[in-house]
C-alpha positions as CSV (number, residue, x, y, z in Angstrom):
1,X,8.1,-18.8,28.0
2,X,11.1,-17.5,26.0
3,X,13.7,-16.5,28.5
4,X,17.0,-16.3,26.5
5,X,17.8,-14.5,23.3
6,X,15.5,-12.1,21.4
7,X,12.2,-13.9,20.5
8,X,11.1,-12.0,17.4
9,X,14.6,-11.3,16.0
10,X,15.7,-14.8,16.6
11,X,12.7,-16.2,14.6
12,X,12.4,-13.6,11.8
13,X,16.0,-12.5,11.0
14,X,18.7,-14.5,12.7
15,X,18.0,-17.7,10.7
16,X,18.8,-15.8,7.5
17,X,22.3,-14.6,8.3
18,X,23.8,-16.8,5.6
19,X,20.7,-17.2,3.3
20,X,21.6,-16.3,-0.3
21,X,18.0,-16.2,-1.4
22,X,16.6,-12.8,-2.5
23,X,14.5,-11.3,0.3
24,X,13.5,-7.9,-1.3
25,X,13.2,-7.8,-5.1
26,X,12.9,-4.3,-6.5
27,X,11.7,-3.2,-10.0
28,X,15.0,-1.4,-10.5
29,X,16.8,-4.7,-10.3
30,X,18.5,-3.8,-7.0
31,X,17.6,-7.1,-5.3
32,X,18.7,-7.7,-1.6
33,X,19.4,-11.2,-0.4
34,X,18.4,-12.3,3.1
35,X,22.1,-12.4,4.2
36,X,22.9,-8.9,2.9
37,X,19.7,-7.6,4.6
38,X,20.6,-9.1,8.0
39,X,24.1,-7.6,7.7
40,X,22.7,-4.2,6.8
41,X,20.3,-4.3,9.7
42,X,23.2,-5.1,12.1
43,X,25.1,-2.1,10.7
44,X,22.1,0.1,11.4
45,X,21.8,-1.4,14.9
46,X,25.3,0.0,15.6
47,X,24.2,3.4,14.4
48,X,21.2,3.2,16.8
49,X,23.3,2.4,19.8
50,X,25.8,5.1,18.9
51,X,22.9,7.5,19.2
52,X,22.1,6.3,22.7
53,X,19.3,3.8,21.9
54,X,18.9,1.2,24.6
55,X,16.6,-1.8,25.2
56,X,13.0,-0.5,25.8
57,X,13.6,2.8,24.1
58,X,11.1,3.9,21.4
59,X,12.2,4.7,17.9
60,X,9.6,6.9,16.1
61,X,9.7,6.6,12.3
62,X,7.9,8.7,9.8
63,X,9.8,7.9,6.7
64,X,9.0,6.9,3.1
65,X,8.7,3.2,2.2
66,X,12.2,1.9,1.4
67,X,14.4,-1.1,2.0
68,X,16.3,0.9,4.6
69,X,13.1,1.4,6.6
70,X,12.6,-2.4,6.7
71,X,16.2,-2.8,7.9
72,X,15.6,-0.1,10.5
73,X,12.7,-2.3,11.8
74,X,15.0,-5.3,12.1
75,X,17.7,-3.2,13.7
76,X,15.2,-1.8,16.3
77,X,14.3,-5.3,17.3
78,X,18.0,-6.4,17.4
79,X,18.9,-3.6,19.9
80,X,15.8,-4.4,22.0
81,X,14.0,-1.2,21.3
82,X,10.4,-0.6,20.3
83,X,9.4,0.3,16.7
84,X,6.9,3.1,16.3
85,X,6.0,3.7,12.7
86,X,3.8,6.6,11.7
87,X,1.7,7.4,8.6
88,X,3.7,9.7,6.4
89,X,0.6,11.8,5.9
90,X,0.4,12.8,9.6
91,X,0.7,16.5,10.2
92,X,3.2,18.2,12.5
93,X,0.7,18.5,15.3
94,X,-0.2,14.8,15.0
95,X,3.4,13.7,15.1
96,X,4.0,16.1,18.0
97,X,1.2,14.4,20.0
98,X,2.6,10.9,19.3
99,X,6.1,11.9,20.2
100,X,5.0,13.6,23.4
101,X,3.1,10.5,24.4
102,X,5.7,7.9,23.5
103,X,8.8,10.0,24.4
104,X,11.0,8.3,21.8
105,X,14.8,8.3,22.1
106,X,15.1,8.7,18.4
107,X,13.1,10.2,15.6
108,X,13.6,9.2,12.0
109,X,12.0,11.1,9.1
110,X,12.6,12.5,5.6
111,X,14.7,15.5,4.8
112,X,11.5,17.2,3.5
113,X,10.1,17.2,7.0
114,X,13.3,18.0,8.9
115,X,12.2,21.5,10.0
116,X,9.1,20.3,11.7
117,X,10.7,17.1,13.1
118,X,13.6,19.1,14.5
119,X,11.2,21.1,16.6
120,X,9.4,18.0,17.8
121,X,12.7,16.3,18.6
122,X,13.8,19.3,20.6
123,X,10.5,19.3,22.5
124,X,10.8,15.7,23.6
125,X,14.6,15.5,24.0
126,X,15.1,13.1,21.2
127,X,17.8,12.7,18.5
128,X,16.7,13.3,14.9
129,X,18.1,11.3,12.0
130,X,16.8,11.4,8.4
131,X,15.9,8.7,5.9
132,X,14.6,9.4,2.4
133,X,12.9,7.2,-0.2
134,X,16.2,6.6,-2.0
135,X,17.9,5.4,1.1
136,X,19.9,8.5,1.7
137,X,19.9,10.5,4.9
138,X,21.9,10.9,8.1
139,X,20.7,7.5,9.4
140,X,22.6,5.8,6.7
141,X,25.6,8.2,6.4
142,X,27.9,6.2,8.6
143,X,26.4,2.7,8.0
144,X,29.1,1.4,5.6
145,X,31.8,1.8,8.3
146,X,29.9,-0.3,10.8
147,X,30.5,-4.0,11.5
148,X,28.1,-6.4,9.8
149,X,27.3,-8.3,13.0
150,X,25.7,-7.0,16.3
151,X,25.3,-8.5,19.7
152,X,21.6,-9.0,19.8
153,X,19.9,-7.7,22.9
154,X,17.9,-10.1,25.0
155,X,14.1,-9.7,24.7
156,X,11.5,-12.1,25.9
157,X,7.9,-13.0,24.9
158,X,6.3,-10.3,26.9
159,X,8.7,-7.5,26.0
160,X,7.4,-4.8,23.7
161,X,8.4,-5.0,20.0
162,X,6.2,-2.3,18.6
163,X,3.9,0.6,19.5
164,X,1.1,1.2,17.0
165,X,-1.2,4.2,17.4
166,X,-4.8,3.7,16.5
167,X,-6.6,6.2,14.2
168,X,-8.3,7.9,17.0
169,X,-11.7,8.1,15.3
170,X,-13.6,8.0,18.6
171,X,-11.2,10.1,20.7
172,X,-7.5,10.5,21.4
173,X,-5.2,8.2,19.5
174,X,-4.1,5.3,21.7
175,X,-0.8,3.5,21.5
176,X,-1.3,-0.3,21.2
177,X,1.5,-2.1,22.9
178,X,2.5,-5.2,20.8
179,X,4.8,-7.8,22.4
180,X,7.3,-10.1,20.7
181,X,4.8,-13.0,21.3
182,X,1.8,-11.0,20.0
183,X,3.5,-10.5,16.6
184,X,5.3,-13.9,16.4
185,X,2.3,-16.1,17.3
186,X,0.1,-14.4,14.7
187,X,2.7,-14.7,12.0
188,X,3.1,-18.4,12.7
189,X,-0.6,-18.9,12.4
190,X,-0.8,-17.0,9.1
191,X,2.2,-18.8,7.5
192,X,0.5,-22.1,8.4
193,X,-3.1,-21.1,7.4
194,X,-2.0,-19.5,4.1
195,X,0.6,-22.1,3.3
196,X,3.4,-19.6,2.8
197,X,6.8,-21.1,1.9
198,X,10.2,-20.1,0.6
199,X,8.9,-20.8,-2.9
200,X,6.5,-17.8,-2.7
201,X,7.0,-14.4,-4.4
202,X,4.8,-11.9,-2.5
203,X,3.7,-8.7,-4.3
204,X,4.1,-6.0,-1.7
205,X,2.5,-2.6,-2.6
206,X,1.2,-1.7,0.8
207,X,2.6,1.0,3.2
208,X,4.8,-0.3,6.0
209,X,3.6,2.0,8.8
210,X,0.7,-0.3,9.9
211,X,-0.1,-3.9,10.7
212,X,-1.0,-5.1,7.2
213,X,2.1,-4.0,5.3
214,X,4.6,-4.5,8.1
215,X,3.5,-7.4,10.3
216,X,1.1,-9.4,8.1
217,X,3.1,-9.2,4.9
218,X,6.8,-8.8,5.9
219,X,6.8,-10.9,9.1
220,X,5.2,-13.9,7.3
221,X,7.7,-13.6,4.5
222,X,10.6,-13.5,6.9
223,X,9.2,-16.4,8.9
224,X,8.8,-18.6,5.8
225,X,11.8,-17.3,3.7
226,X,9.7,-16.1,0.9
227,X,10.8,-13.4,-1.6
228,X,9.0,-10.0,-1.4
229,X,8.6,-8.0,-4.6
230,X,8.9,-4.6,-2.9
231,X,7.0,-1.9,-4.7
232,X,7.0,1.7,-3.3
233,X,3.3,2.0,-3.9
234,X,0.4,0.5,-5.8
235,X,1.3,1.2,-9.4
236,X,-0.7,-0.8,-12.0
237,X,2.1,-0.9,-14.6
238,X,4.6,-2.1,-12.1
239,X,2.1,-4.6,-10.7
240,X,1.3,-6.1,-14.1
241,X,5.0,-6.3,-14.9
242,X,5.6,-8.4,-11.8
243,X,2.4,-10.5,-11.8
244,X,3.8,-13.0,-14.3
245,X,6.3,-14.4,-11.7
246,X,4.4,-13.8,-8.5
247,X,2.5,-16.2,-6.3
248,X,0.7,-14.0,-3.8
249,X,-0.7,-10.5,-3.4
250,X,-1.8,-8.9,-0.1
251,X,-3.9,-5.9,-0.7
252,X,-6.8,-3.7,0.3
253,X,-10.2,-3.6,-1.5
254,X,-9.2,-0.7,-3.7
255,X,-6.4,-2.8,-5.2
256,X,-8.9,-5.2,-6.5
257,X,-11.3,-2.6,-7.9
258,X,-8.4,-0.9,-9.7
259,X,-7.2,-4.3,-11.1
260,X,-10.7,-5.1,-12.3
261,X,-10.9,-1.7,-14.1
262,X,-7.8,-2.5,-16.1
263,X,-8.2,-4.4,-19.4
264,X,-4.9,-6.3,-18.8
265,X,-6.4,-8.4,-16.0
266,X,-7.0,-11.9,-17.3
267,X,-6.5,-15.6,-16.3
268,X,-3.3,-15.7,-18.2
269,X,-1.6,-12.8,-16.4
270,X,-2.3,-14.4,-13.0
271,X,-1.5,-17.9,-14.0
272,X,1.4,-18.2,-11.5
273,X,-0.7,-16.7,-8.7
274,X,-2.0,-19.0,-5.9
275,X,-3.4,-16.5,-3.5
276,X,-5.0,-13.1,-3.5
277,X,-5.7,-11.7,0.0
278,X,-7.7,-8.7,1.0
279,X,-8.0,-6.8,4.3
280,X,-7.9,-3.5,6.2
281,X,-11.4,-2.7,4.9
282,X,-14.5,-4.6,3.9
283,X,-14.4,-6.2,0.4
284,X,-17.7,-5.8,-1.4
285,X,-19.3,-9.1,-2.4
286,X,-19.7,-7.7,-5.9
287,X,-15.9,-7.1,-6.1
288,X,-15.2,-10.7,-4.9
289,X,-17.6,-12.2,-7.4
290,X,-16.3,-10.0,-10.3
291,X,-12.7,-10.9,-9.6
292,X,-13.6,-14.6,-9.6
293,X,-15.4,-14.4,-12.9
294,X,-12.6,-12.4,-14.5
295,X,-9.6,-14.4,-13.2
296,X,-10.8,-17.7,-11.8
297,X,-9.4,-16.8,-8.4
298,X,-11.4,-16.4,-5.2
299,X,-10.0,-13.6,-3.1
300,X,-9.3,-14.6,0.5
301,X,-10.7,-12.0,2.9
302,X,-9.5,-11.8,6.5
303,X,-10.2,-9.6,9.5
304,X,-7.9,-8.0,12.0
305,X,-7.3,-4.9,14.1
306,X,-4.3,-2.9,15.3
307,X,-4.8,-4.3,18.8
308,X,-5.2,-7.9,17.8
309,X,-3.2,-8.5,14.6
310,X,-5.2,-10.9,12.5
311,X,-8.3,-12.5,14.0
312,X,-10.1,-14.5,11.3
313,X,-9.5,-15.7,7.8
314,X,-11.4,-17.4,5.1
315,X,-10.0,-20.9,4.4
316,X,-7.1,-21.7,2.1
317,X,-9.0,-24.8,1.1
318,X,-12.7,-24.8,0.9
319,X,-15.4,-22.2,0.3
320,X,-14.3,-18.5,0.5
321,X,-17.7,-16.8,0.9
322,X,-18.0,-13.4,-0.6
323,X,-18.8,-10.7,2.0
324,X,-17.5,-12.7,4.9
325,X,-14.2,-12.8,6.8
326,X,-14.0,-16.5,7.7
327,X,-13.4,-18.3,11.0
328,X,-11.1,-17.6,13.9
329,X,-7.4,-18.4,13.4
330,X,-5.9,-21.2,15.4
331,X,-5.4,-20.1,19.0
332,X,-7.8,-17.2,18.7
333,X,-11.1,-17.2,20.5
334,X,-13.9,-15.0,19.2
335,X,-17.3,-14.4,20.7
336,X,-20.2,-12.1,20.0
337,X,-21.8,-10.4,23.1
338,X,-24.5,-8.0,24.0
339,X,-22.7,-4.6,24.0
340,X,-24.7,-3.5,27.1
341,X,-24.6,-6.6,29.3
342,X,-21.6,-8.5,27.9
343,X,-23.7,-11.7,27.7
344,X,-22.9,-14.2,25.0
345,X,-25.3,-14.0,22.0
346,X,-26.6,-16.9,20.0
347,X,-25.6,-17.6,16.4
348,X,-27.3,-15.2,14.0
349,X,-27.6,-12.3,16.5
350,X,-25.8,-9.0,16.0
351,X,-23.6,-7.8,18.8
352,X,-20.1,-6.8,19.8
353,X,-17.0,-8.9,19.0
354,X,-14.6,-9.9,21.7
355,X,-11.3,-11.5,21.0
356,X,-8.8,-13.5,23.2
357,X,-5.5,-15.1,22.3
358,X,-1.7,-14.7,22.1
359,X,-2.3,-12.2,19.3
360,X,-4.1,-9.7,21.5
361,X,-2.1,-6.7,22.6
362,X,-1.0,-6.1,26.2
363,X,-2.7,-2.7,26.6
364,X,-2.6,0.9,25.7
365,X,0.6,2.9,26.3
366,X,0.2,5.0,29.5
367,X,-3.6,4.5,29.5
368,X,-4.3,2.1,32.3
369,X,-7.9,3.2,32.6
370,X,-8.6,2.8,28.9
371,X,-6.8,-0.6,29.0
372,X,-9.0,-1.8,31.9
373,X,-12.1,-0.6,30.1
374,X,-11.4,-2.5,26.8
375,X,-9.3,-5.5,27.9
376,X,-11.1,-7.7,30.4
377,X,-9.4,-9.5,33.2
378,X,-10.1,-12.8,31.5
379,X,-8.1,-11.7,28.5
380,X,-10.9,-10.8,26.1
381,X,-10.5,-7.6,24.2
382,X,-13.7,-5.6,23.5
383,X,-13.6,-4.5,20.0
């Protein structure tokens, strides 16, 4: 049990306070070193506390993908608050629901949405700050005047680090409570399984409002000291321009279908790459096979959920079978049960997946009955 310090911040960010290596490399040439990033995050932490944020408070963020949003994530952890990122496509009514449920101390959004967000902030008694895709906005207005160090708040393994709302496809959206240990333990497993090191250059074209882009990609890079090639979105021209020096790509299946549709994809253009990873949706076996035939690379498919982080992965070494998501990660237990009785099923039978491990969330925000229905007393989560 981690009793002193701030578990996630101490592992992901604090070790880099004097690291001159580039953390976020941008196509415009505005690279940010690890040391500069940690200092910037500390300055934002001062802004957060100046706006009344205390340990345990929620910070709701519906802002465009930018370096400053990543720094806001770090600052949120450093002050001991809970990061609540939202899809930028969510409507005013959807954001209003999330804000009403989570009761954040602070809302952060773009100037283009300030009218709607102002109403929501007023409804829930929150402060509103703005952050735009170019890094401008009221959040950053006074940052330069702040100290570049901050007294990190104490947070233990079971304290909440993030609140992630599910899509709500089968009912009201639920806030999955992710602890410091949930996020850190999964990142440690992935760094080890996928052999991520400080020599890697990770192509990042994912959004950063969900598990894949934020926790799988960025947390593993931070833990290993890798460089992240930070793209605002999936742009084929930008991607091909960066592929020649990159070593990894984390993507969704549509990334790979779009790459395959481009005549520039060849073994030569991916000669420095060591790993292509796919997740967030099923990868068609046909896509997997076509990519291998075209590039010589076997895409590594993995499986996870908002409530569990990553659960399984195809092997780094060995056969990556098309149309499968591999075996459980170290420390993760997976079983297939009868959805009606909960009885374990034999290999080859179809049933419901249940998952147990340090990666599994601690429950749904303010939904004890829903938590009890889906999270068994023995720790298994019913997917």
